[in-house]
C-alpha positions in Angstrom: 0.0 0.0 0.0 2.8 2.4 0.9 4.7 1.6 -2.3 1.6 2.2 -4.4 1.1 5.6 -2.7 4.7 6.5 -3.3 4.5 5.5 -6.9 1.3 7.6 -7.4 3.1 10.6 -5.8 6.1 10.1 -8.1 3.9 9.9 -11.2 2.1 13.1 -10.0 5.3 15.0 -9.7 6.7 13.6 -12.9 3.6 14.7 -14.8 3.9 18.2 -13.2 7.5 18.5 -14.5 6.5 17.3 -18.0 3.7 19.8 -18.4 5.8 22.8 -17.1 7.6 25.0 -19.5 11.3 25.6 -18.8 10.7 29.4 -18.9 7.8 31.7 -18.4 6.2 33.0 -21.6 4.2 36.1 -21.8 2.6 38.1 -24.6 0.3 41.0 -25.3 -3.0 41.0 -27.2 -2.8 42.7 -30.5 -6.2 42.0 -32.0 -9.5 40.2 -31.7 -11.0 38.3 -34.7 -14.3 36.7 -34.3 -14.1 34.2 -31.5 -10.3 34.3 -31.4 -7.6 36.4 -29.6 -4.4 37.2 -31.4 -1.2 37.5 -29.4 2.1 38.9 -30.8 5.5 37.3 -30.1 4.0 34.5 -28.0 6.0 31.3 -28.9 3.9 28.5 -27.2 2.7 25.2 -28.6 -0.7 24.4 -30.0 -2.9 23.2 -27.1 -1.1 25.2 -24.4 -3.3 26.5 -21.6 -3.1 30.3 -21.0 -4.5 33.1 -18.9 -5.5 36.5 -20.0 -5.2 39.2 -17.3 -7.7 42.0 -18.1 -7.2 45.6 -17.1 -10.0 45.2 -14.5 -8.2 42.4 -12.7 -10.1 39.5 -14.2 -8.5 36.2 -15.4 -9.8 34.5 -18.5 -8.7 31.1 -19.5 -7.7 30.5 -23.2 -6.2 27.7 -25.3 -3.8 28.1 -28.2 -5.4 26.7 -31.4 -2.9 27.9 -34.0 -0.5 30.5 -35.2 0.5 32.4 -38.3 3.8 34.3 -38.8 4.6 35.9 -35.4 1.0 35.8 -34.2 -0.4 33.1 -31.9 -4.2 32.5 -32.2 -6.0 31.7 -28.9 -9.7 30.8 -28.2 -10.9 32.0 -24.8 -12.5 29.3 -22.5 -14.6 32.0 -20.7 -16.7 34.9 -21.9 -14.6 37.5 -23.8 -16.2 40.5 -22.0 -13.5 42.7 -20.6 -10.7 41.8 -23.0 -8.9 44.8 -24.5 -5.9 45.5 -26.7 -2.6 45.2 -24.8 -3.8 42.8 -22.1 -1.1 40.5 -20.8 -1.3 36.8 -21.7 0.6 34.2 -19.7 1.2 30.5 -20.5 0.2 28.2 -17.6 0.6 24.7 -19.0 2.2 23.3 -22.1 -0.7 20.8 -22.5 -4.1 20.3 -20.9 -4.1 17.7 -18.1 -6.5 16.5 -15.4 -6.4 14.6 -12.1 -7.6 11.0 -12.2 -8.2 8.4 -9.5 -10.9 6.3 -7.8 -12.2 9.4 -6.2 -13.9 10.3 -9.5 -16.4 7.5 -9.1 -19.9 8.9 -8.5 -18.8 12.4 -9.4 -19.8 14.9 -12.1 -17.0 17.1 -13.6 -16.6 19.6 -16.3 -14.2 19.5 -19.3 -11.4 20.9 -17.1 -11.8 18.1 -14.5 -13.4 20.4 -11.9 -16.3 19.0 -9.9 -19.7 20.6 -10.7 -21.9 18.4 -8.5 -21.5 20.6 -5.3 -19.9 17.7 -3.4 -16.5 19.3 -2.7 -13.1 19.3 -4.3 -11.4 16.2 -5.7 -8.1 15.1 -4.2 -6.8 12.7 -6.8 -3.1 11.7 -6.6 -2.5 11.1 -10.3 -2.5 13.6 -13.1 -2.6 12.7 -16.8 -2.4 14.7 -20.0 -5.7 14.9 -21.9 -4.1 13.9 -25.2 -2.7 10.6 -24.1 -0.2 8.1 -25.6 -1.8 6.2 -28.5 -2.0 2.4 -28.3 0.2 0.6 -30.8 -1.7 -1.8 -33.1 0.2 -4.8 -31.7 -0.3 -3.7 -28.1 -4.0 -4.4 -28.6 -5.4 -7.7 -27.5 -7.9 -9.6 -29.6 -11.5 -9.2 -28.6 -13.0 -12.6 -27.7 -15.2 -12.0 -24.7 -18.8 -10.7 -24.8 -19.9 -7.8 -22.7 -23.4 -7.5 -21.5 -25.3 -4.2 -22.0 -28.5 -5.1 -20.3 -30.4 -4.5 -23.6 -32.0 -7.7 -24.8 -31.9 -6.9 -28.5 -28.2 -5.9 -28.3 -26.9 -8.8 -26.2 -28.6 -11.4 -28.5 -28.8 -10.0 -32.0 -25.9 -7.5 -31.9 -23.6 -9.0 -29.3 -20.7 -6.7 -28.3 -17.3 -7.6 -27.1 -15.1 -6.1 -24.4 -13.0 -3.4 -26.1 -15.3 -2.9 -29.1 -16.3 0.5 -30.4 -20.0 0.8 -31.3 -22.0 3.7 -32.7 -25.6 4.6 -31.9 -27.0 6.5 -34.9 -30.3 8.3 -35.0 -32.0 11.6 -35.6 -33.0 13.9 -32.7 -35.6 12.7 -30.3 -35.5 9.0 -31.0 -34.2 7.8 -27.7 -30.4 7.9 -27.7 -30.0 9.3 -24.2 -32.5 6.9 -22.8 -30.7 3.9 -24.4 -27.4 5.2 -23.0 -28.9 5.5 -19.5 -30.2 1.9 -19.7 -26.8 0.6 -20.8 -25.0 2.5 -18.1 -27.3 1.1 -15.4 -27.4 -2.5 -16.6 -23.9 -3.1 -18.1 -21.6 -5.8 -16.8 -18.6 -3.4 -17.0 -16.7 -2.5 -13.8 -16.7 1.3 -14.4 -18.8 3.5 -16.7 -17.4 6.9 -18.0 -20.0 9.1 -19.6 -19.3 12.2 -21.7 -22.3 14.6 -22.2 -21.1 17.0 -24.9 -23.1 19.9 -26.3 -26.3 19.0 -24.3 -28.8 21.5 -23.2 -28.2 22.6 -19.7 -31.3 21.1 -18.2 -30.6 17.7 -19.9 -27.5 17.0 -17.9 -29.4 16.8 -14.6 -32.3 15.0 -16.2 -29.9 12.3 -17.6 -28.1 11.9 -14.2 -31.3 11.7 -12.1 -33.8 10.2 -14.5 -31.9 8.0 -17.0 -28.8 7.1 -15.1 -30.2 7.1 -11.6 -28.4 6.8 -8.2 -27.5 3.2 -8.8 -25.8 3.9 -12.1 -24.0 6.9 -10.8 -22.3 4.9 -8.0 -19.9 3.3 -10.5 -19.8 6.1 -13.1 -17.9 9.3 -13.8 -19.9 11.9 -15.8 -18.0 14.6 -17.8 -20.4 17.4 -18.9 -19.8 20.2 -21.3 -23.0 22.0 -22.3 -23.9 23.8 -25.5 -22.9 27.2 -24.2 -19.4 26.2 -23.5 -16.7 27.4 -25.9 -15.7 25.0 -28.7 -12.3 24.0 -27.2 -14.0 22.8 -24.0 -16.6 20.8 -25.9 -13.8 19.1 -27.8 -11.7 18.6 -24.7 -14.7 16.9 -22.8 -14.5 13.9 -25.2 -10.8 13.5 -24.6 -11.1 14.0 -20.9 -13.6 11.2 -20.7 -11.3 9.0 -22.8 -8.4 9.8 -20.4 -10.4 8.8 -17.4 -11.5 5.6 -19.1 -7.8 4.8 -19.9 -6.9 5.3 -16.2 -9.4 2.8 -15.0 -8.4 0.4 -17.8 -4.8 0.5 -16.7 -5.9 -0.4 -13.2 -7.1 -3.8 -14.7 -10.8 -2.9 -15.0 -13.3 -3.3 -17.8 -14.6 0.2 -18.6 -17.6 1.3 -20.6 -17.2 4.7 -22.3 -20.4 6.4 -23.4 -20.1 9.5 -25.5 -23.1 11.7 -26.4 -22.5 12.9 -28.9 -19.6 12.7 -31.3 -21.5 14.9 -33.8 -21.4 17.8 -31.4 -17.7 17.3 -30.8 -17.2 17.4 -34.6 -19.2 20.6 -34.8 -17.1 22.2 -32.1 -13.9 21.2 -34.0 -15.4 22.6 -37.2 -15.9 25.9 -35.3 -12.3 25.9 -34.2 -11.0 25.1 -37.7 -13.1 27.9 -39.3 -11.9 30.3 -36.7 -8.2 29.8 -37.8 -9.2 30.1 -41.5 -9.1 26.3 -42.2 -10.8 25.7 -45.6 -14.2 23.8 -45.3 -14.3 20.5 -47.0 -17.3 18.2 -47.0 -20.6 20.1 -46.3 -18.7 22.7 -44.3 -16.7 20.3 -42.1 -13.0 21.1 -42.1 -10.2 18.4 -42.6 -9.2 18.6 -39.0 -12.7 17.2 -38.0 -12.0 14.0 -40.0 -8.6 13.8 -38.4 -10.0 14.2 -34.9 -12.6 11.4 -35.2 -10.2 8.4 -35.4 -7.9 9.9 -32.8 -10.8 10.1 -30.4 -12.4 6.7 -31.2 -9.1 4.8 -31.2 -8.6 5.7 -27.5 -11.0 2.7 -26.8 -9.9 -0.9 -27.1 -8.5 -3.8 -25.2 -5.0 -4.2 -23.8 -3.3 -6.8 -21.6 -4.3 -4.7 -18.5 -8.0 -4.2 -19.2 -10.5 -2.8 -21.8 -12.4 0.3 -22.8 -15.6 -0.5 -24.7 -17.0 2.6 -26.4 -20.5 3.5 -27.4 -20.6 6.7 -29.4 -23.8 8.5 -30.3 -24.0 10.1 -33.7 -26.7 12.7 -34.4 -27.8 12.1 -38.0 -29.3 15.2 -39.7 -32.5 14.4 -41.5 -32.1 10.7 -40.7 -29.6 10.5 -43.6 -26.9 7.9 -42.9 -24.8 9.4 -45.8 -24.3 12.6 -43.8 -20.5 13.3 -43.6 -20.0 12.6 -39.8 -22.2 9.5 -39.8 -20.5 8.1 -42.9 -17.0 8.7 -41.5 -17.9 7.1 -38.1 -19.3 4.0 -39.7 -16.0 3.4 -41.4 -14.1 3.8 -38.1 -16.3 1.9 -35.7 -16.6 -1.8 -35.1 -20.4 -1.7 -35.7 -23.4 0.5 -35.3 -26.9 0.5 -33.9 -29.5 2.4 -35.9 -32.5 3.9 -34.0 -35.5 4.1 -36.3 -37.8 7.1 -36.1 -40.6 5.0 -37.6 -40.3 2.4 -34.8 -40.2 5.2 -32.2 -43.4 6.7 -33.7 -45.1 3.3 -33.1 -44.1 3.3 -29.5 -41.5 0.5 -30.1 -38.7 1.1 -27.6 -35.8 0.8 -27.7 -36.3 1.8 -31.4 -33.5 -0.5 -32.7 -33.7 -1.4 -36.3 -32.1 -4.7 -36.4 -31.8 -4.8 -40.2 -29.9 -1.6 -40.3 -27.6 -2.4 -37.4 -24.5 -4.6 -37.2 -21.8 -5.8 -34.8 -18.6 -6.7 -36.6 -17.2 -8.4 -33.5 -20.2 -10.6 -32.9 -18.6 -13.6 -34.8 -15.6 -13.5 -32.4 -17.6 -13.6 -29.2 -20.5 -16.0 -30.0 -20.8 -19.6 -31.1 -22.1 -20.9 -34.4 -25.4 -22.2 -33.0 -26.3 -18.8 -31.7 -25.3 -17.1 -34.9 -27.4 -19.5 -36.9 -30.4 -18.7 -34.8 -29.7 -15.0 -35.2 -29.6 -15.3 -39.0 -32.9 -17.1 -38.9 -34.6 -14.4 -36.7 -33.2 -11.6 -38.8 -34.3 -13.3 -41.9 -37.9 -13.5 -40.6 -37.8 -9.8 -39.9 -36.5 -9.0 -43.4 -39.2 -11.2 -45.0 -41.9 -9.5 -43.0 -40.5 -6.0 -43.8 -41.0 -6.8 -47.5 -44.7 -7.7 -47.2 -45.6 -5.4 -44.2 -47.6 -3.0 -46.4 -49.7 -5.8 -47.8 -50.4 -7.2 -44.4 -51.5 -3.8 -43.1 -54.0 -3.2 -45.8 -55.3 -6.8 -45.7 -54.0 -7.7 -49.2 -51.9 -10.6 -48.0 -53.6 -14.0 -48.3 -52.3 -16.7 -45.8 -51.2 -19.9 -47.5 -49.5 -18.1 -50.4 -46.0 -19.1 -49.1 -44.9 -21.1 -46.1 -42.0 -18.7 -45.6 -44.2 -15.7 -45.7 -46.8 -17.3 -43.4 -44.0 -18.1 -40.9 -42.7 -14.5 -41.0 -46.2 -13.1 -40.4 -46.9 -15.5 -37.5 -43.5 -14.9 -35.9 -43.7 -11.1 -36.0 -45.7 -10.6 -32.8 -43.2 -12.7 -30.9 -40.2 -10.9 -32.3 -41.7 -7.5 -31.6 -42.4 -8.5 -28.0 -38.8 -9.7 -27.7 -37.2 -6.6 -29.1 -39.1 -4.2 -26.9 -37.9 -3.5 -23.3 -39.0 -1.2 -20.6 -36.7 1.6 -19.3 -36.5 0.1 -15.8 -36.3 -3.5 -17.1 -32.8 -4.9 -16.4 -31.9 -8.2 -18.1 -28.6 -10.0 -17.6 -26.9 -11.7 -20.6 -27.7 -15.2 -19.3 -31.4 -14.4 -19.0 -31.4 -12.6 -22.4 -30.0 -15.8 -23.9 -32.7 -17.9 -22.4 -35.4 -15.6 -23.6 -33.8 -15.7 -27.1 -33.9 -19.5 -27.1 -37.6 -19.3 -26.1 -38.3 -16.9 -29.0 -36.5 -19.1 -31.4 -38.5 -22.2 -30.4 -41.7 -20.1 -30.6 -41.2 -19.1 -34.2 -40.4 -22.7 -35.3 -44.1 -23.5 -35.5 -45.5 -25.0 -38.7 -46.5 -22.4 -41.3 -50.2 -23.1 -41.0 -50.2 -22.6 -37.3 -47.9 -19.6 -37.4 -50.2 -17.8 -39.8 -53.0 -18.1 -37.4 -51.3 -15.9 -34.9 -49.0 -16.1 -31.8 -48.8 -19.5 -30.2 -49.7 -18.1 -26.8 -53.1 -16.8 -28.0 -54.6 -20.2 -29.0 -53.4 -23.7 -28.2 -53.0 -25.8 -31.3 -54.4 -29.4 -31.6 -51.0 -30.5 -32.9 -49.4 -29.4 -29.7 -50.3 -30.7 -26.2 -52.1 -28.1 -24.1 -49.5 -28.5 -21.3 -46.6 -27.7 -23.6 -48.5 -24.7 -25.0 -49.0 -23.3 -21.5 -45.3 -23.8 -20.8 -44.4 -21.9 -23.9 -46.8 -19.1 -22.9 -45.2 -18.8 -19.5 -41.7 -18.6 -21.1 -42.8 -15.9 -23.5 -44.5 -14.0 -20.7 -41.0 -13.4 -19.3 -40.1 -11.5 -22.4 
């Protein structure tokens, strides 16, 4: 215990030395341009943390975002009111860093690592740079262990592994935050780190108290940066959450990293890029945005010490998956979950469209028998989707095709399985048993399946006792 404390103290002092410049650098403001402050003869690196001393005695934080010729460009981290020409600017840190430790569990902090939950100061013994060391490709351990999310549809049809990176894609108001809260409360991970970036101010408290709850907060760390925060803080919030997740991973824990949303981080980076005259590329997004996305997502993964499993929400404009950020994220991630507005409008929650979703790691963490059953269930969903309009208008005639009849008869069972209440927690083992019950239920002969769900009317071809047993199994779904 003493050695561990001494090692933490050493690491804390070493980090302090690494982030300290060898000499004090000061400059004077020469101009303001848009959201940026220009400082002449101020040779500090990009990402350096600075303070602007106003004539009225105020201190305004700022971050270096670029330079041109002899001019350094800074973006203030606080309101710009009070800044005037000639104000003194001093460099405080070469790079942004935060304190990390077990004391963070159950706390809510901002993008600078400061607590905002009113529960006092943090006294962590370790400090880490926000932009951490990247993991080499061969340092990563293969993903071969499933991780439960507590979401029945995900754990069975879209099984995730420890260290996987998954995206949650949807338009606004389809249930991303609710789904994240369910995962945070019900996951089998040891620690949950949640980044709420660009949210409305009221939504942070709502998520913590309503979606996450006291039980989920006990083993979680929440990093919040609301929509009124300056762009550098919104970008930093994502990297702060990744840094905290890496700390717990290095302690040998399995960490779940939930980030809501990557789209707002990308918009903040676009704002920074345009402020330093970076040319816009795809639909106004600057090249630095598409360089930032992989550097953020690649922070997740599995190492010999532990794992960071990432779930990243992507806000899709106009429900268009070809939108630039959505398209780029799908190419980076190990799978994605699509939340359908059509399903949400029908009251089907979580509104997961299984046909539009995929988990690329699923073959590595499940057995062939399970995958075969998944293919069969997904096939039934696809067949029913093709004839759904005919069924709804009464134009479908039972008996036309055995496959179609089976898909129609299985649909009520499948819909019942895919829906789940907000407070309903299901462990992976129970989800597996319920999936087996579903699979058995949809194996009925085509003639009986077309007549409706097996639990509604016992069939003469099936003993009444067996039908009652199946009804009880399906009632648990």
